[in-house]
N, C-alpha and C positions, 0 to 999 in steps of 0.2 A: 872472709875467713873467720872461724870461730876463735874468740878471744878466751884464753885460759886464765882463770884466777890464780892467785898465788898458791892457794891450797891444791888446786888441780895440778899445777906444775910440780909441787912438792911430792904429791902422790905418784906422779909419773917417774920422778927421780927415785922414789922408794921401790917402784916396780923394777927399775933398772938395777938397783942394788940386789934385789931378790934374784934376778936373773944371773947376776955375777956370782951369787952364792950357790947357783945350781938349783934353786928352788922354783919349781913351776907354779906360778900364781894362778893358773887355770888348769889344774890337772883333769884329765879325761877319765881317769879310773873310777870305777864304782866305789862309793863310800858306804860302808856297811852299817847304816843306822839301824838300831833295833828298838828305839823308843822315841818319845817326843816330850816336850815340856808338859803338856796336859796329862799324859799318862804318869809322869813322875809326880806332879802335883797331886793328882787324884789317888795314886796308889801308895805313895810313901807317907805313912801316918806316924810311925814310931820306929824305934830301934829294932822292933820285932820284924820290920819289913826289910831290913838290910840285906838278907841273903838274896832275895829276888832282884835287888837293885845294886848288886855288887859289881856287875860288869855292864854298864850302860854305854851306849854309843849314840850320840845325837849330833845334829848340825844346825847351825843357824847364823843369823847376821848379828854382829857385835853392835849393841845399842849403847853401852856405857862401859867405862873402865875406871877402876879405882886403884891407883898405883900405891903399893905399900912396900916398895923396895924389892926384897927377894920373894915377894908374894903379891898377887893381885886378885881382886874381885872383879869379875866381868859379868855383864848380862848379855845373853844372846836371845834372839827372837826367831822362832820357827813358825810354821803355819798354825800352830795351836796356841801360841802365846810365848811368854818369856820365862827364862830360867837363869838363875845365878850360877856362875862357875867360880871355883876357887882354884887358882893357878899358882903353883909353887915352883920356884926355880929348880930345886933339886929333884922334883918329881918328874918334870918333863925333860930334864937334862940330867939323868942319873950318872952319866959318865963325866969325864973331865971336860969334855967339850960343852961349853955353855952357850954356844952361838944361838941356838934356837930361842933361848930366853933373853939373853943380854942384847942381842942384835935384832933378831927377827921380831920377837914379841914386844920388846921394850921400844924399839926404834922404827920398825918397818910395818907394823900392824896398826890399822886405824879403825875408828868407829865406822861402821858400814861394811867392813870386810866380812866375808862368810868363812867360818871355820868349822871343822869337825873335831869332836873331842871324845875320848874314852876315859872312863873312870868309874867312881862309885858315888852313890847318893848318901848325903849325911845332912844333919841339921846344925846350923851355926849356933853360936852362943846367943845370938839375938832371936833364934827360933825360925830362921828362914831355911826352907828346903833348898839344897844346893848340890852341885856335882863337884866332887873333888877330882880334878883333872890329872890323869896319869899320862895321857898322850894327846898331842895337839897337832892338827894338820890345817894348813891354809888351803882353802878350797876355791876362793875367789877374791881377788884384790879389787876393792872399790876405788875407782879413779875420780869420783865426784863426791864431795862431802855431803852428808845428809843435812837437811834443815834441822836445827836444834829445837827440841821440844823439852822444856823444863819440867821437872817432876818434883813433887814433894810428898813424902810418905806413900810412895807408889802411885800417886795420882797425877795425871798430866794437868797442868794449869796454864800452859802457854802453847796450845795446839796451833799447828799451822792452818790458818783459816783463809788465806788469800785464795779466792776462787780461781783466779787466772792460773796460779800454780797448781792447785788441787785438781782441776779438771784437765789441764793440759798434760801434767805429769802424774797421772793417776798411780803409776807404779811407785812413785815416791810418796804420794799421799797414803797409799795402803801401808807403806812401811812405817811412817812416823805418826799417823793419826789413829789412836785407839778407837775402835768402834766402826771404822769405815768398812772393814772386811765383813763385820756382822751384818751390815746393811745388805750386802750382796749375797751372803749366805741365806739371809731371811728371804730375799727375792727368789732364790732358787727353791727354798722350801715352799714358798707360795706357788710357784709354777708346778712343783711336784705334787702339791695338794690338788691342784686343778686337774692334772693328768690322772691322778689316782681316782678322782671322782668320775671323770669322763670314761676312763677305761673300765671302771667297775660297772658302769651302766651300759657298756657295750659299744661305746664310740670307738672309731678307728682314726688314729692319727695319720695324716697324709701330708704330702708336699705338693705344692703347686708352683707354676712358673713365677720367677721374679722379673724376668724380661718378658714384656707383653707387647703385642702389636697394637693393642688398644688399651688405654689406661681406664679400666672399668671398675664398677663396684662401689664407687663413692664420688662425691662432688669435691674435687680437689685439683690443684695445679700440679702436673706431673714433672718429673725429671726426664729428659730425653737423651738418648744415646744413639749410636749407629752400629749396625752389625756389618762388618766389612765383607765377610764371605757371602752373605745373602744380599748385600748392598740395599738394606732397608732400614728405615728408622725404627727404633724400639723405645719403649718407655719402661722405667722402673715402676713396679706395681704400686698403685696407691691403695689397693685392696685386693684380697683374694676371693672375694664373695662369688663372683660369677663362675670361677673355676670349681669352687666347692659345690655350687648348685648343679653344675654339669655332672658331678659325681652322684648327686641325688637322682638326677635323670637316669644315670647309668645303673642304678639299682642299689647303691649303698644307702642305708637308712639313717646313719648318724656318723658324720665325719667332722674332724676338727683339725686345726692347724695353728701353731704359734708362728705368726707371719711377720717377717721383717718388711715393713712398708716404707715408702718414701714419698714425701709431699713437699713440693717446692714452695714453701710458705714461710711465714715469719717465725722467729724464734723468741720464746719468752720462758717464764718459769714453769709453764705447763705444756710447751710445744718444742719438739726437736724434729728436724726434717727427716731423720731416720728413727723409726720407733717400732715397738713390738705390739702386736694386737693378737688376741685369741679370737678366732671365729669358729663357730660350730653351727651345723645345720642338721635338723632332725625331721625326717619324714613323718607325716600324719600328726603333726603337732601345730599349735597356733601360739600367738603372742601371749595369751593368758597362761598357757602351760609354761612358756618361757619365763614369765615373771616369777612363777612359783619356783621353777628350777634355779633361776639366778639367785634368789634369796637363800636357798639352801646351800648353793655352791659357795657364795661369799661368806656365809656364816661359818662353813667348814674351813675355808681359807683363813679366816681370822683366828679360829681356834688352833689350827695346825701351825700357823706362823707365830702366834703370840700367846697361845694358851688361854685366851679369853676372847669374848666377842665385843666387849666395850673397850675401845682403843682411844688413846690420846693422839690427836693430830693437831699440832700447833697448840692453840689455846682452846681447842674444842674437844669434847668427849663425844665420840661417835659410836653408836650401837649398831652392830652388824647382825644382831639376832633377828631372824624373820618373825613376823611379816614386816614389809616396808609400806609406807604411805603410797597411795596411788591417786593422781589427779590429772585431768585432761589439760592439754596445753592452753586451750581457750580459757578454762577456769583459772589456771595459774596466772595468765596475763591479766584477767579481770581482778583476781585477788590482789595483785601487786600494783596495778595501775588504776583500777576502778573503771576500766573501759571494756565493754563487750565488743570484740572485733570479729565475732564468729560469722557475721553476715556482711562484712565489709568487702568491697572489691579492691582492686589494686590501687586505684586513685585515692580512695578513702584511707586505705592503710598507709600510703605514702604520706598523706597529710597528718595522720595520727602520729606516725614516727617523728615527723618534723616538729609537731606540737610537743612531743615528749623529749625532744633533743636527742633522738636516736639517729645516728649517721645513716644516710641512705645514698644510693647511687642510681643513675638512670638505668643501668643494666639489670638492676634487681627486679625480679618478678615477685608475685604475691608470696610465694614460699620463702624466698630470701628475706623479704620484709618482715614476715612473722618470725623467722629465725633470729634476725637482728633484734627485734623487739623483745623476744623472750630472753635472749642472751644479755641484753643491756639492763633490763628492768626486773628480771625474775630469777635467773639462774643462781646468783650469789646468795639468795635467801634460803636455798635448800641445802642445809648442812647435814641433817640426818638422811640416810638413804631414801630416795623418793623416786618413784616411777612417774615420769611425765608421759601421758598416753594420748592416743587418738589425734594424730597430726593431720593437718590439711593435706589433700592429695598432691598439691603443688610442691610440697616439701619432700616428697618421698616417691621418686620415680620407680623404685624397685619393690614397692609394697602393695599388698592386696588391699583393695577398697574395703572399707568397714562394712560388716555384714548388716548393720542396722542404722548407721548414721551417714546419710548422704554427704558427699564432699570431704569425708575423712578417710583415713587409712588405719589399718591395725598395726600401729607402731608404738614403741615406747623408747624413751631414753632414761637411763638411770643416772640421777644426779646425786653426788656425795661431796660434801664440803664445798659446795658451790661450783663444781665442775662435772662435766659429762664423763662418766666412767664406762658406760655401755650404751649400745644402740641396737635395737632388735625389731624384727618385723614378723608378721604373718606374711610369708613371701608371695610375691606376685607370680602366679604360674600360668596366667592366661597370655599366650604369645601375641595375640592381636592387641590386647590392652597394653602389653609391654612395648610393642612396636610404637604405638601411639605416644606412650610416655617418653620413649627415646626421642621421637620426632619433636616433642615439646621441648626437650633439652637442647636440641639443635637450634631451635628458634631463640632460646636464651643465649646460646653461644654466639649466634649472629648479632645479638644485641650487645655483645661485649663481655658476657659472663665467662671468664676464663676458667671457671671451676665446673661449668656444665659438663654433663656426660656425653661421651661419644656414643654412636650407635654400634653395638656389638652384634653384627649379623650372625656370627657363629653361635653366640648365646641364644639368639632368637631361634635359630635352627634347632638347637638342643631342646628349647621349650616346646617346639612343634612336635617333637617325639613324645612329649608328655612328662611333666614333673609332678609327682604327687603333692598333695597339700603339705606344706613345709613351713617350719619356723626356723629362723636363723638369728644369730646374735654376734656382735663384735664387742669385745671387752678390752679396753686399753690397759695393757699389762704394766706399762711404765707408770701411769697414773694410779693404778691399783697398788703398785709397789710403794708409791709415795705415801699412800694411806697406811699400808701395813708396816712401814718402817718409820713413820712420823717424820717425813721430810716434806718441805713446802716447795722445793725446786726439783724439776725433773732431772736436772743435771746431776743431782746427788744420788739418783738411782740408776744412772747410766754409767757403765765403767768408762766409756770413752765418748763423752758428748761432743757434738759437732762444735768447732770453734774456728775463728778466723785463722788463716795461716800465720805462723809465728814469724816475727821480724828477726832477721839474722843479725848477729852481733856485728 
């Protein structure tokens, strides 16, 4: 049973008193707002502006109250910001009955309640734009007190920073912490900028299945569920790649999707089991074209989101203006370890990893060993946007073999601030080669690699109809949002990050 605090008990008692007075604390009627805090702040500059602000109606949550006897100053917060109200006893109770002020306002209204007011805008003696309230309506009674955020001279200096509270109760976090809402507004601007770029260039936004019979398109451990009506196991998608490429087979030449993906893996500052990725695929293009396009896209996103291409991320200054550095994965490993691994077989690679204190497991094949080596010894060094190119064929079962470098494929990963932001290929469209790559993945699965890919026979059938030369990319939207909003934890750019179940009181 949930334990109620003293304040929660008091607020429920106040609700009961409101009911006794015949006041509905949760009225259903439309409240006729005609302005908001931002419009008042921006539009009211002087006494000359009084006529157009003579009859304002706005609503918001009470954030503070200053009791001055027969008058009060109160601050409310709406979706656009805060506005000070001046509430005078005789104005909201012009008749003999002063219950609304003396009982309701003075005794039964709390910080956190949502009210609607009508009145006119004026400037106080201290120069603060305010609304002189002529009519007040309780719209919602808050039964739980807000966390207190201390302020001085209009600036918060004791914000609520406990991540357990902030991530679990994001609704309260948005109320009390200035700037949190701006993070998610900027995230939306970022996604709108991407959509604008892709739509302008003729791409088509599509939807593909979240429930899949085979978890294809990436090397990852899936979440599993069961379809009762069909009596079959299904997986939450780990990627949408194979479905988007089916659409290229079907005749679309540029498709994209903002995809909610699910991977049953660890959680840390850059990983959440449910995440958003943008994938797009373009016919008759290759990974070199995709690098050029990605540079231009991310430069535009930075400008649209922040008004500049040079952004602060933690203690780093990161320049998103094109062009970006390009280096092969073999050269990157040699640059940071002093060892050339390009001609090593699996046994030699395993010995090299152990020599460099890189964790390895028996189930890891040559591709996984190289991936671990790069991740441990190289990735963190690439702060400025850098394309890591030309991966070994063992690491990339869906990628076309390199046109001039045997043993490699035409793939790049974009690393920014030491983390992978994007992964792209010249797509493998040879169905026989693709079948062999899938079969190699099955062998890895048999060795115990629980992230190896399944064989998707329907996708192979689609390739047999013929897929034109194609380039595709996946861009991690959550990680990109971290860069655009200067956050170092993925939980700060997810409205509702995954957490352990809350313990009951």
